[in-house]
N, C-alpha and C positions, 0 to 999 in steps of 0.2 A: 687182613680184611676181617670185617666182621658185620653181622646183621644189624643194621641201625633200628633200634627200637624206642619207642617214647611211651611214657606214662610211668606208674609207679614201679620203680625198678628196673627201668628200661635203660639201655645202652648210653642213651644220649644224656639222661640225669645222672648217671654213674661216670659218666667220663671224668677223669680228673685232669686238672691243668698242668702243665709241665712246670718245671720250676723256672725256666725262661724260654723266650720264643714263643713256638707253637708248635702243635703236633696234629696230626691228620688221622681220622678214622675213616676208611673208604667202606662204602656200603655194597655188602655182597646179596642183598635182597635181589630176588628174580624180577622185581618191577624196576629196580633201579637201573639206569644206564651206566656204562663204563666211565669210570672217573667222578661219579657222585660220592661225597663224602661230607664229614664233620670237621670243622677246623675249631681247636679249642686254643685260646691263648694263656699266656701266662696269668692274667688277670681274670681268668675264669669265663671271658667271653667266648660263646658258641655261634657257629654260623655255618650254613650250609655252603659248599662250593662244588663247582664241576672242573675236573682237571682234562685238559684235551691238548692236542698238538695240532699246529698250522704250518705247513710247509717244514716239518721237522722241528719246529720251535715249540717247546711245552710252554702252555700258558694255564692259568687258574683263574676262573671266573666266579666272584662271589654272587651268590644266588640271594640270600637275606639272613639276618640273624634269627637264631631260636630263643624264644619260643614265638617271636613275632611271625616267622613261618612255621608253619606247622611241618613234620615230616613229610606227610602224604602230598601237601601242596609244593614242597620244595622238590619231591621226586619227579611230580608233574612237569614241573617248570623245566628241571634238568633233563627230562626226556625230550620236550620241545626244542631246548637249546641244543642238544645233541643231534636232532634232525637238521636242525639249521646248519649246524657244523659240517654235517655230512654233505649237506647242499651247496657248500662253499662260503658259508659266512664265518665271521670271527667276532664273538661277542664283546670281548675286550676292546678290540679296534674300533667296534661301533660304538662303544661307550665313551671312548676317548673322543672320537669323532663328534658324537652328540653333546659332549661337555663343550667343545669349542664353537658348536655352532651358535650364529648370533641370535639373540632376542630381536623382537620387534624393537625395543628401545635401543638395541645397539646398531641396527639396521638405519631406524629413522635418524640416529645422530649422524652416521656417515652420509645419508643422502641429502639432509639438511646443509651440511657443510659444502656439499658437492654442487647442489642444485638451488639452493634458497639463498645463499650468502651474497648479499650485494644488490638482491631485488629490490623495488620498492614495496612489494608485499611480503618481504622476508618475516616481519613480526607476525603479521596475520597466518602465514605458513606455518611458522613455528609454533604458534599457539594452537593451530588445528591439529598437527601432525604431533610435534613434541609435547603438547598438552593433552588434548582429547583422545586421540588415538593411542597414544602411548599409555594414558592412564587407564584406558579399557583394555589394551592387548600387549602392553610393553613387556611383561614378564614371560610371555609366550616365546617358544623358540618359533623362528619365521616358518619352519618347516611344518609345524602344527597347525599354522594359520589356516584356517577354512574359509569358505564363502560366508558361511552362517555368522562366523565370528565377526566379521567386517560389517555385515548387514545390521548385526545387533548393535554394535558401535556406533553406526550412522544413524539408525532408527532412534536411538537414545538422544542424540544429537539434535535429530530433526523435530523432536516433541517440543523444543523450545526454540530452535534456530533454524528454520527450513534453509536460508540461503547458506549459512555456514555448513548445514550437513552436506549440501550439495557439493560444496568445495571439499570438504573433508572426504567424501567418495572419490572426487577426481584425485586429490593428493594421495589417497592409500592406494588407487590404481597405478599411479606413477611409482610410488615406492616399492610396490611389489613387482612392478616391471623392471625396477632397478636391481632386485633379488634374482629376477630370473635371468636378466644379462649377465648376472656374475656367478650363475650356476649354483646359487644357495637354495633355489627351488627349481624344479623342473618344468612347472608352469604357474601363472600368474592365476591365484585362486578366484579373482573378481574380474578377470579378463572377459568383457562382454557383458558385465552386469549393468543392467539398465535401471535408471532411477526409478521405474516403475515397479522394481522388485521390493522398494522401500515402503514398508507399511506402518502407518501410526494409527491408532484408534482415533476415530473422530476427525481424521483428515484425509480428503480425497486424493490430493495429491502432495504428500508430506514435505517433498524437496522444492515446492514452487513457493518463492518467497511471497509473503503477503504485502501488497502495496499499501504503505500507509498513506492516509488521507488527512489527517489531522492538520488544522489550522487554527490559529488563534481568532476568536471573535473580538469586536471593537471593545467589549467590556474587559475581556482578557488582556488585550494590548494595553489598554489604558491604566490596569492594575499593575500589570507586569513593570510597566515603566515609572510608574509613581513610587513602588515599594523595593524595586530589585536592588537598590543601593542601601536600604535601611532595614531589611528583613532578616538580617542576622548573618547573610553571605558575606564572604570576604569581598572588600569594595571592588577588588580589581576582577573577581569573578562576575560580579553584577554588571561591571562595564562591560566585560567580554561579551556576556549575553546580550546587552543593548547593541552592540556594534553587529553582532550576528544578524539582528532585526534590520539594523540600518542598511547593512551592505548586502545582506542576503548570501554572503559566503559561507563555506561550510565551518561549523564550530571549531574543528581542528586547526583550521587555517587560521582563523580569527586567534585562538589561544595562542598560536606560536607566532604571532605578528612581531616583527624585530624592526629597530627603528631604521636600520640600513635599508629596509625596503621601502621606507616611506620617502618621497622626493616632492615637496610641495603638497599639491592636492593628488597626487598619485600613489596609490599602493601596489607595487608589484610582488605578486606572490609567486617565488620561484618554481621551476618544475619539480625541484627535488623535495618540495612540501605538498605537491598534489598528487595524491596517491592514485587516483582515478584516471588521470591525463599525463600527458609528456610535454605540455607546454606551460608556460609561464601564463599568468593572469594579472592584468592590470585593471585596477580598482578606482573608480574616481570617488574621491572622498568629499562628502557634502559638508556643509557647515556643522550639522550636527555630529557627523563621523569625526571631525576634526576637534569638536569640543568633547568628546568621549575620550579621545585619545589625550588631549591636553589634561584633562581630570585624571586619567591613568598616570601620566607622567607626574603630576604632581604628588598623587599617593605615593608613587616609588621613590621621590625625591624625600619624602616624609619619613618612610621606611628606611631608607639608606643608612639614617645615622645610627639605626639599632643591627646592621648587617654589616658583616665582615667582607672585604674584597671590593673591588671595582665593580660598577653596574654592568649588568650581562647585556643591556641594551633591549631585552625583551620588553615589550609594551605592557604586558599581563604576566609579569615575573611571579613566580612562587618563591617561597621561602627559602628555597634552595638554589637560587641563581638561576633556575630554569624556567621554561614558560609553563604556565597552567595546563595540564594534561587534559586531553579532549575527554578523558573519562570523569575529570573533576566536575565537569559543567553539568551534566546528567545528575550526578550525585547531589550537587547543590540544589538543584531545582527540586529534585525529590524531597529533600530534606525541608525544604521552604515554601512548598507548594501551596499551603494555606495562606501564608503571608503574601504569595505572589498572586493568588486570587485565581490558580489554575482548576478549572472546572473539571469534574469527573465525566467526560464524555462517554456515552453509551457505547459507542463502538470502539473508540481508541484510547479511552482512559485519560489521563492528565497529559499536558504538553511537554515535549522534551526540547531540548536546545535545537535539534534538526528541525522541529516543527516551526521554529523561528524563521528558518530559511525558506521554507515552504510557504509560510505565510507573506513573507516579502515577495516571494515570486508570484503568488495569487494577487498580492497588492499592484504589482506592475501589471498584470492584466486589467484589473480593475482601474488603473490610471491610463487606459487605453494605450500602452506599450505595444508594440508589434510584437508576436511571439518570438520571431527570430532574434529580435533585439533583447527581449526578456531572457531569453535562453542565454546568450552571450554575457549579459550582465552578471548573472549569477555565477558564471564560470563553466557553463556546460559548452562543449566544442561542437563545430559544425559538424555534419555527418555526411556520409556518402558522396556523391559527386561534387556536391557543394563545396566540402571540405578540400578538394583537389583544385576546383578551379576559381574559387571565390576566396581570395586572400585579403579583401578589405576587412579593416579591424572595427569600423562602425565606433570609432571613439567618441565622437561627438554625440551620436545617437545613443551610447551607453552613458554619457555623463547626463544627457537629458532625462534618460529613463530614471537615473538615480535620484535627480532633481524632483522628478514627478513624484516618486515614491516617498522622498522626505516630505513633500507638500502633503501628502495623503497622511503620512504617519502623524506628522504633527497636528494636523486636524483632528485625527482620532485621539491623540493624547490629551487635546484640549477640549475634547467633549463635543467638537462640532461635526456637522455633516461633511464627510471627506468628499462627497459628491458636489457639494455647492462650492464654487470658485470664489475665493476672496482676493482682493486687489493686494498687490505686494505682499503675498503670503511667507516670502522668503525672509521679509523683515519683520516678522512676527516673533516675539519672544518665546523661545523654546523652554517649556516648563519640564522641570525635573532633569536636565542635563547638566 
Protein backbone atom coordinates (compact mmCIF):
# COMPACT_ATOMS: atom_id res chain seq x y z
CA UNK A 1 0.00 0.00 0.00
CA UNK A 2 1.05 3.58 -0.58
CA UNK A 3 -0.32 6.98 0.10
CA UNK A 4 -1.92 8.29 -3.06
CA UNK A 5 -0.98 11.84 -3.95
CA UNK A 6 -1.79 14.03 -6.91
CA UNK A 7 0.13 16.90 -8.45
CA UNK A 8 3.62 17.35 -9.80
CA UNK A 9 5.59 14.32 -8.77
CA UNK A 10 2.54 12.68 -7.13
CA UNK A 11 2.16 8.93 -6.94
CA UNK A 12 -0.80 8.99 -9.31
CA UNK A 13 1.14 10.81 -12.03
CA UNK A 14 4.20 8.60 -11.52
CA UNK A 15 2.29 5.30 -11.43
CA UNK A 16 3.49 3.17 -14.35
CA UNK A 17 1.25 0.99 -16.47
CA UNK A 18 1.77 -2.81 -16.31
CA UNK A 19 2.91 -4.64 -19.44
CA UNK A 20 -0.43 -6.40 -19.57
CA UNK A 21 -3.65 -6.56 -17.60
CA UNK A 22 -4.01 -4.13 -14.73
CA UNK A 23 -2.51 -3.37 -11.36
CA UNK A 24 -3.79 -1.67 -8.22
CA UNK A 25 -2.32 0.84 -5.82
CA UNK A 26 -4.36 1.04 -2.60
CA UNK A 27 -4.40 4.23 -0.59
CA UNK A 28 -3.22 4.25 3.03
CA UNK A 29 -4.05 7.91 3.59
CA UNK A 30 -5.79 8.48 6.90
CA UNK A 31 -8.87 9.93 5.13
CA UNK A 32 -9.15 6.99 2.74
CA UNK A 33 -11.63 4.18 3.59
CA UNK A 34 -10.35 0.63 3.45
CA UNK A 35 -10.30 -0.78 -0.08
CA UNK A 36 -9.93 2.58 -1.79
CA UNK A 37 -7.26 2.67 -4.49
CA UNK A 38 -6.13 3.37 -8.02
CA UNK A 39 -6.39 0.98 -10.95
CA UNK A 40 -3.89 1.30 -13.80
CA UNK A 41 -4.41 -0.57 -17.08
CA UNK A 42 -1.77 -1.64 -19.59
CA UNK A 43 -3.03 1.13 -21.90
CA UNK A 44 -2.19 3.72 -19.25
CA UNK A 45 -5.75 4.42 -18.09
CA UNK A 46 -6.19 5.29 -14.42
CA UNK A 47 -9.39 5.09 -12.35
CA UNK A 48 -10.34 5.13 -8.69
CA UNK A 49 -11.92 1.99 -7.26
CA UNK A 50 -13.26 0.61 -4.02
CA UNK A 51 -12.72 -3.03 -3.11
CA UNK A 52 -15.21 -4.54 -0.65
CA UNK A 53 -16.85 -7.80 0.32
CA UNK A 54 -20.54 -8.74 0.58
CA UNK A 55 -21.48 -12.06 2.20
CA UNK A 56 -17.94 -13.26 1.74
CA UNK A 57 -17.79 -12.38 -1.95
CA UNK A 58 -15.07 -9.98 -3.07
CA UNK A 59 -16.26 -7.11 -5.26
CA UNK A 60 -14.67 -4.05 -6.78
CA UNK A 61 -16.64 -0.96 -7.77
CA UNK A 62 -15.30 1.70 -10.11
CA UNK A 63 -15.74 5.24 -8.83
CA UNK A 64 -14.47 7.13 -11.85
CA UNK A 65 -11.50 7.82 -14.06
CA UNK A 66 -8.64 10.14 -13.19
CA UNK A 67 -8.23 13.08 -13.77
CA UNK A 68 -11.99 13.51 -14.40
CA UNK A 69 -12.35 12.61 -10.75
CA UNK A 70 -9.92 14.38 -8.42
CA UNK A 71 -8.27 12.40 -5.66
CA UNK A 72 -10.16 14.34 -2.98
CA UNK A 73 -13.56 13.83 -4.66
CA UNK A 74 -12.89 10.13 -5.20
CA UNK A 75 -11.90 9.65 -1.52
CA UNK A 76 -15.10 11.41 -0.40
CA UNK A 77 -17.22 9.26 -2.73
CA UNK A 78 -15.48 6.10 -1.54
CA UNK A 79 -16.15 7.05 2.09
CA UNK A 80 -19.87 7.47 1.35
CA UNK A 81 -19.94 4.16 -0.53
CA UNK A 82 -18.22 2.43 2.41
CA UNK A 83 -20.83 3.79 4.81
CA UNK A 84 -23.59 2.47 2.54
CA UNK A 85 -21.88 -0.93 2.31
CA UNK A 86 -21.58 -1.14 6.06
CA UNK A 87 -25.32 -0.38 6.21
CA UNK A 88 -26.04 -3.34 3.93
CA UNK A 89 -25.99 -2.01 0.35
CA UNK A 90 -24.05 -3.41 -2.60
CA UNK A 91 -22.89 -0.76 -5.12
CA UNK A 92 -22.22 -3.24 -7.95
CA UNK A 93 -25.58 -4.96 -7.58
CA UNK A 94 -27.32 -1.57 -7.49
CA UNK A 95 -25.48 -0.57 -10.65
CA UNK A 96 -26.58 -3.75 -12.41
CA UNK A 97 -30.15 -3.24 -11.26
CA UNK A 98 -30.05 0.37 -12.39
CA UNK A 99 -28.80 -0.68 -15.81
CA UNK A 100 -31.74 -3.00 -16.45
CA UNK A 101 -34.39 -0.66 -15.04
CA UNK A 102 -36.84 0.32 -17.79
CA UNK A 103 -36.94 3.81 -19.22
CA UNK A 104 -40.21 5.64 -19.78
CA UNK A 105 -39.90 4.68 -23.46
CA UNK A 106 -39.55 0.98 -22.52
CA UNK A 107 -42.52 1.13 -20.17
CA UNK A 108 -44.66 3.02 -22.71
CA UNK A 109 -43.98 0.43 -25.42
CA UNK A 110 -45.03 -2.39 -23.10
CA UNK A 111 -48.11 -0.58 -21.78
CA UNK A 112 -49.31 0.43 -25.25
CA UNK A 113 -49.07 -3.15 -26.51
CA UNK A 114 -51.07 -4.41 -23.52
CA UNK A 115 -53.66 -1.66 -23.07
CA UNK A 116 -54.01 0.23 -26.37
CA UNK A 117 -53.79 -2.42 -29.08
CA UNK A 118 -57.12 -2.96 -30.80
CA UNK A 119 -58.89 0.08 -29.32
CA UNK A 120 -60.62 2.57 -31.62
CA UNK A 121 -58.53 5.26 -29.97
CA UNK A 122 -55.28 3.30 -30.31
CA UNK A 123 -53.74 5.72 -32.78
CA UNK A 124 -54.56 8.73 -30.59
CA UNK A 125 -53.22 7.03 -27.45
CA UNK A 126 -50.01 6.00 -29.20
CA UNK A 127 -49.58 9.53 -30.48
CA UNK A 128 -49.91 11.08 -27.02
CA UNK A 129 -47.91 8.50 -25.06
CA UNK A 130 -45.59 7.06 -27.70
CA UNK A 131 -45.12 10.52 -29.15
CA UNK A 132 -45.52 13.47 -26.79
CA UNK A 133 -44.78 11.88 -23.41
CA UNK A 134 -41.91 9.71 -24.67
CA UNK A 135 -40.45 12.67 -26.51
CA UNK A 136 -40.34 14.61 -23.24
CA UNK A 137 -39.44 11.86 -20.76
CA UNK A 138 -38.57 8.78 -22.79
CA UNK A 139 -34.89 8.55 -21.86
CA UNK A 140 -35.53 8.87 -18.13
CA UNK A 141 -35.59 5.79 -15.93
CA UNK A 142 -39.13 5.24 -14.68
CA UNK A 143 -37.82 5.30 -11.10
CA UNK A 144 -36.45 8.80 -11.70
CA UNK A 145 -39.73 10.31 -12.90
CA UNK A 146 -41.08 12.89 -10.49
CA UNK A 147 -44.42 14.64 -10.37
CA UNK A 148 -42.87 17.83 -11.68
CA UNK A 149 -41.52 16.04 -14.80
CA UNK A 150 -45.01 14.92 -15.85
CA UNK A 151 -46.53 18.31 -15.04
CA UNK A 152 -44.00 20.09 -17.25
CA UNK A 153 -44.63 17.68 -20.14
CA UNK A 154 -48.41 18.16 -19.88
CA UNK A 155 -48.09 21.94 -19.56
CA UNK A 156 -46.04 22.04 -22.76
CA UNK A 157 -48.83 20.19 -24.57
CA UNK A 158 -51.56 22.31 -22.95
CA UNK A 159 -50.06 25.48 -24.41
CA UNK A 160 -51.28 24.45 -27.87
CA UNK A 161 -53.72 21.56 -27.39
CA UNK A 162 -55.77 21.68 -24.15
CA UNK A 163 -57.96 18.65 -24.85
CA UNK A 164 -54.99 16.52 -25.91
CA UNK A 165 -53.07 17.63 -22.82
CA UNK A 166 -55.94 16.48 -20.57
CA UNK A 167 -55.90 13.08 -22.26
CA UNK A 168 -52.12 12.96 -22.00
CA UNK A 169 -52.34 13.47 -18.23
CA UNK A 170 -54.93 10.72 -17.93
CA UNK A 171 -52.86 8.27 -19.95
CA UNK A 172 -49.67 9.20 -18.06
CA UNK A 173 -51.45 8.38 -14.80
CA UNK A 174 -52.52 4.98 -16.19
CA UNK A 175 -48.99 4.32 -17.46
CA UNK A 176 -47.45 4.96 -14.05
CA UNK A 177 -50.19 2.93 -12.34
CA UNK A 178 -49.02 0.09 -14.57
CA UNK A 179 -45.44 0.65 -13.32
CA UNK A 180 -46.67 0.56 -9.73
CA UNK A 181 -48.59 -2.68 -10.26
CA UNK A 182 -45.40 -4.30 -11.53
CA UNK A 183 -43.25 -3.04 -8.66
CA UNK A 184 -41.15 -0.90 -10.97
CA UNK A 185 -41.90 2.07 -8.75
CA UNK A 186 -43.21 2.06 -5.19
CA UNK A 187 -45.82 4.73 -5.80
CA UNK A 188 -47.31 6.55 -8.77
CA UNK A 189 -45.76 10.06 -8.72
CA UNK A 190 -48.88 11.59 -10.32
CA UNK A 191 -51.47 9.77 -8.22
CA UNK A 192 -54.09 12.30 -7.19
CA UNK A 193 -52.72 14.99 -9.50
CA UNK A 194 -55.62 17.27 -10.36
CA UNK A 195 -56.00 19.13 -13.67
CA UNK A 196 -55.86 22.38 -11.68
CA UNK A 197 -52.18 21.70 -10.98
CA UNK A 198 -51.45 22.35 -14.66
CA UNK A 199 -50.60 26.01 -15.25
CA UNK A 200 -50.03 27.80 -18.53
CA UNK A 201 -49.38 31.52 -18.78
CA UNK A 202 -52.41 33.44 -20.00
CA UNK A 203 -54.81 30.50 -19.59
CA UNK A 204 -57.12 30.31 -16.60
CA UNK A 205 -58.02 26.64 -17.15
CA UNK A 206 -55.40 25.27 -19.57
CA UNK A 207 -56.85 21.73 -19.79
CA UNK A 208 -60.34 22.93 -20.66
CA UNK A 209 -60.77 22.68 -24.43
CA UNK A 210 -61.78 25.82 -26.28
CA UNK A 211 -65.14 25.25 -27.95
CA UNK A 212 -64.77 26.34 -31.55
CA UNK A 213 -67.77 28.26 -32.91
CA UNK A 214 -66.66 29.08 -36.46
CA UNK A 215 -69.20 28.75 -39.27
CA UNK A 216 -68.96 29.88 -42.89
CA UNK A 217 -71.11 32.83 -43.88
CA UNK A 218 -73.08 32.86 -47.15
CA UNK A 219 -70.27 34.61 -49.03
CA UNK A 220 -67.71 32.03 -47.91
CA UNK A 221 -70.02 29.13 -48.78
CA UNK A 222 -70.61 30.53 -52.27
CA UNK A 223 -66.89 31.16 -52.84
CA UNK A 224 -65.84 27.75 -51.52
CA UNK A 225 -68.42 25.97 -53.68
CA UNK A 226 -67.44 27.83 -56.83
CA UNK A 227 -63.68 27.50 -56.44
CA UNK A 228 -62.88 24.30 -54.51
CA UNK A 229 -62.58 22.21 -57.69
CA UNK A 230 -60.38 24.69 -59.54
CA UNK A 231 -58.24 26.39 -56.89
CA UNK A 232 -55.24 24.06 -57.18
CA UNK A 233 -56.44 21.40 -54.78
CA UNK A 234 -56.53 17.81 -55.97
CA UNK A 235 -60.01 17.39 -57.48
CA UNK A 236 -60.89 14.51 -55.16
CA UNK A 237 -59.89 16.60 -52.14
CA UNK A 238 -62.14 19.43 -53.31
CA UNK A 239 -65.04 17.03 -53.87
CA UNK A 240 -64.57 15.51 -50.40
CA UNK A 241 -64.79 18.99 -48.86
CA UNK A 242 -68.01 19.61 -50.77
CA UNK A 243 -69.49 16.37 -49.49
CA UNK A 244 -68.64 17.31 -45.90
CA UNK A 245 -70.66 20.49 -46.36
CA UNK A 246 -73.55 18.66 -48.06
CA UNK A 247 -73.85 15.74 -45.62
CA UNK A 248 -72.55 17.26 -42.37
CA UNK A 249 -70.61 14.10 -41.55
CA UNK A 250 -67.12 14.18 -40.02
CA UNK A 251 -64.33 15.00 -42.50
CA UNK A 252 -62.52 11.73 -41.73
CA UNK A 253 -65.68 9.72 -42.34
CA UNK A 254 -66.23 11.42 -45.68
CA UNK A 255 -62.59 11.03 -46.72
CA UNK A 256 -62.78 7.29 -46.03
CA UNK A 257 -66.02 6.66 -47.95
CA UNK A 258 -66.01 3.29 -49.77
CA UNK A 259 -68.34 2.24 -52.57
CA UNK A 260 -69.41 -0.86 -50.60
CA UNK A 261 -70.92 1.53 -48.00
CA UNK A 262 -73.31 3.02 -50.59
CA UNK A 263 -76.61 1.39 -51.51
CA UNK A 264 -78.82 3.54 -53.68
CA UNK A 265 -79.42 6.76 -51.76
CA UNK A 266 -78.13 5.42 -48.46
CA UNK A 267 -74.57 5.64 -47.22
CA UNK A 268 -73.89 3.52 -44.15
CA UNK A 269 -70.78 4.50 -42.21
CA UNK A 270 -69.72 1.40 -40.23
CA UNK A 271 -69.13 1.66 -36.50
CA UNK A 272 -65.48 0.73 -37.08
CA UNK A 273 -64.96 4.07 -38.86
CA UNK A 274 -66.76 6.19 -36.29
CA UNK A 275 -64.22 6.88 -33.57
CA UNK A 276 -66.54 8.75 -31.19
CA UNK A 277 -69.45 6.29 -31.23
CA UNK A 278 -69.95 2.52 -31.29
CA UNK A 279 -72.84 2.47 -33.76
CA UNK A 280 -73.14 2.73 -37.52
CA UNK A 281 -74.59 5.86 -39.12
CA UNK A 282 -76.93 5.82 -42.13
CA UNK A 283 -76.86 8.99 -44.23
CA UNK A 284 -79.45 9.93 -46.85
CA UNK A 285 -77.73 11.05 -50.06
CA UNK A 286 -79.45 13.93 -51.81
CA UNK A 287 -79.15 14.59 -55.53
CA UNK A 288 -76.30 16.98 -54.83
CA UNK A 289 -74.45 14.36 -52.79
CA UNK A 290 -74.92 11.73 -55.50
CA UNK A 291 -73.69 14.19 -58.14
CA UNK A 292 -70.49 14.80 -56.14
CA UNK A 293 -69.91 11.06 -55.77
CA UNK A 294 -70.49 10.56 -59.51
CA UNK A 295 -67.91 13.22 -60.39
CA UNK A 296 -65.43 11.61 -57.97
CA UNK A 297 -65.96 8.18 -59.58
CA UNK A 298 -65.43 9.65 -63.04
CA UNK A 299 -62.18 11.24 -61.87
CA UNK A 300 -61.05 7.92 -60.38
CA UNK A 301 -61.80 6.18 -63.67
CA UNK A 302 -59.75 8.78 -65.53
CA UNK A 303 -56.84 8.32 -63.15
CA UNK A 304 -57.04 4.52 -63.18
CA UNK A 305 -55.20 4.33 -66.49
CA UNK A 306 -52.11 5.79 -64.81
CA UNK A 307 -52.25 3.62 -61.71
CA UNK A 308 -51.21 0.03 -61.16
CA UNK A 309 -53.48 -2.56 -59.60
CA UNK A 310 -57.23 -2.89 -59.28
CA UNK A 311 -59.38 0.00 -58.02
CA UNK A 312 -59.50 0.19 -54.23
CA UNK A 313 -63.18 1.09 -54.03
CA UNK A 314 -62.52 4.28 -52.07
CA UNK A 315 -64.51 7.20 -53.48
CA UNK A 316 -61.80 9.72 -52.54
CA UNK A 317 -58.73 7.61 -53.23
CA UNK A 318 -55.21 8.91 -52.82
CA UNK A 319 -52.40 7.97 -55.20
CA UNK A 320 -51.48 4.99 -53.01
CA UNK A 321 -54.76 3.07 -53.26
CA UNK A 322 -55.84 4.36 -49.85
CA UNK A 323 -58.40 7.01 -48.96
CA UNK A 324 -57.40 10.64 -48.63
CA UNK A 325 -56.28 11.12 -45.04
CA UNK A 326 -58.21 13.27 -42.60
CA UNK A 327 -55.03 15.35 -42.17
CA UNK A 328 -54.81 16.07 -45.91
CA UNK A 329 -58.09 18.02 -45.93
CA UNK A 330 -57.06 20.83 -43.52
CA UNK A 331 -53.65 21.03 -45.19
CA UNK A 332 -55.34 21.57 -48.54
CA UNK A 333 -57.67 24.24 -47.15
CA UNK A 334 -54.79 26.03 -45.47
CA UNK A 335 -52.76 25.98 -48.66
CA UNK A 336 -55.60 27.29 -50.85
CA UNK A 337 -57.44 29.53 -48.38
CA UNK A 338 -57.17 32.66 -50.51
CA UNK A 339 -58.56 30.98 -53.62
CA UNK A 340 -61.34 29.46 -51.53
CA UNK A 341 -62.31 32.88 -50.21
CA UNK A 342 -61.78 31.93 -46.56
CA UNK A 343 -62.00 35.01 -44.37
CA UNK A 344 -59.71 35.57 -41.39
CA UNK A 345 -62.30 35.62 -38.63
CA UNK A 346 -61.26 37.83 -35.69
CA UNK A 347 -62.01 35.14 -33.08
CA UNK A 348 -61.43 31.84 -34.90
CA UNK A 349 -59.28 32.56 -37.93
CA UNK A 350 -59.92 30.88 -41.29
CA UNK A 351 -62.36 28.00 -41.62
CA UNK A 352 -61.33 24.36 -41.40
CA UNK A 353 -62.96 21.20 -42.83
CA UNK A 354 -64.70 20.52 -39.51
CA UNK A 355 -66.23 24.01 -39.68
CA UNK A 356 -68.06 22.82 -42.81
CA UNK A 357 -69.80 20.22 -40.63
CA UNK A 358 -70.72 22.89 -38.05
CA UNK A 359 -71.97 25.13 -40.87
CA UNK A 360 -74.25 22.36 -42.12
CA UNK A 361 -75.59 21.71 -38.61
CA UNK A 362 -76.27 25.42 -38.16
CA UNK A 363 -77.99 25.39 -41.56
CA UNK A 364 -80.31 22.61 -40.38
CA UNK A 365 -81.53 24.83 -37.56
CA UNK A 366 -81.95 27.72 -39.97
CA UNK A 367 -84.03 25.34 -42.13
CA UNK A 368 -86.38 24.80 -39.14
CA UNK A 369 -85.25 21.19 -38.56
CA UNK A 370 -86.01 20.06 -35.00
CA UNK A 371 -82.86 19.95 -32.83
CA UNK A 372 -83.06 16.23 -32.04
CA UNK A 373 -83.47 15.41 -35.74
CA UNK A 374 -80.60 17.70 -36.69
CA UNK A 375 -78.34 15.99 -34.17
CA UNK A 376 -79.18 12.54 -35.50
CA UNK A 377 -78.72 13.77 -39.08
CA UNK A 378 -75.08 14.71 -38.53
CA UNK A 379 -74.34 11.52 -36.59
CA UNK A 380 -74.64 12.53 -32.96
CA UNK A 381 -76.23 9.81 -30.86
CA UNK A 382 -79.13 9.99 -28.41
CA UNK A 383 -78.13 10.56 -24.81
CA UNK A 384 -79.30 9.57 -21.36
CA UNK A 385 -82.59 7.79 -20.80
CA UNK A 386 -83.72 8.62 -24.35
CA UNK A 387 -80.94 6.44 -25.77
CA UNK A 388 -82.24 3.52 -23.70
CA UNK A 389 -85.97 3.79 -24.36
CA UNK A 390 -86.33 5.50 -27.75
CA UNK A 391 -85.07 3.15 -30.47
CA UNK A 392 -86.86 4.88 -33.35
CA UNK A 393 -84.39 5.79 -36.12
CA UNK A 394 -86.28 8.81 -37.60
CA UNK A 395 -85.18 7.81 -41.11
CA UNK A 396 -87.81 9.83 -42.98
CA UNK A 397 -87.25 12.87 -40.76
CA UNK A 398 -83.51 12.73 -41.37
CA UNK A 399 -84.12 12.41 -45.11
CA UNK A 400 -86.31 15.51 -45.03
CA UNK A 401 -83.64 17.33 -43.02
CA UNK A 402 -81.02 16.55 -45.65
CA UNK A 403 -83.30 17.78 -48.42
CA UNK A 404 -84.11 20.95 -46.51
CA UNK A 405 -80.41 21.69 -46.08
CA UNK A 406 -79.76 20.92 -49.77
CA UNK A 407 -82.40 23.49 -50.76
CA UNK A 408 -80.88 26.09 -48.46
CA UNK A 409 -77.33 25.36 -49.63
CA UNK A 410 -78.22 25.58 -53.33
CA UNK A 411 -80.01 28.87 -52.74
CA UNK A 412 -76.88 30.27 -51.07
CA UNK A 413 -74.67 28.97 -53.89
CA UNK A 414 -76.97 30.58 -56.46
CA UNK A 415 -76.85 33.90 -54.60
CA UNK A 416 -80.51 33.82 -53.56
CA UNK A 417 -81.98 34.49 -50.14
CA UNK A 418 -82.19 31.00 -48.61
CA UNK A 419 -85.18 32.00 -46.47
CA UNK A 420 -87.32 32.82 -49.52
CA UNK A 421 -89.03 29.67 -50.75
CA UNK A 422 -88.91 28.97 -54.49
CA UNK A 423 -91.38 26.49 -56.06
CA UNK A 424 -89.84 23.24 -57.27
CA UNK A 425 -86.47 24.23 -55.79
CA UNK A 426 -85.14 20.69 -56.11
CA UNK A 427 -85.51 20.85 -59.87
CA UNK A 428 -83.33 23.92 -60.21
CA UNK A 429 -79.95 23.44 -61.85
CA UNK A 430 -77.20 23.04 -59.24
CA UNK A 431 -74.29 25.27 -60.21
CA UNK A 432 -70.77 24.04 -59.71
CA UNK A 433 -71.54 20.35 -59.01
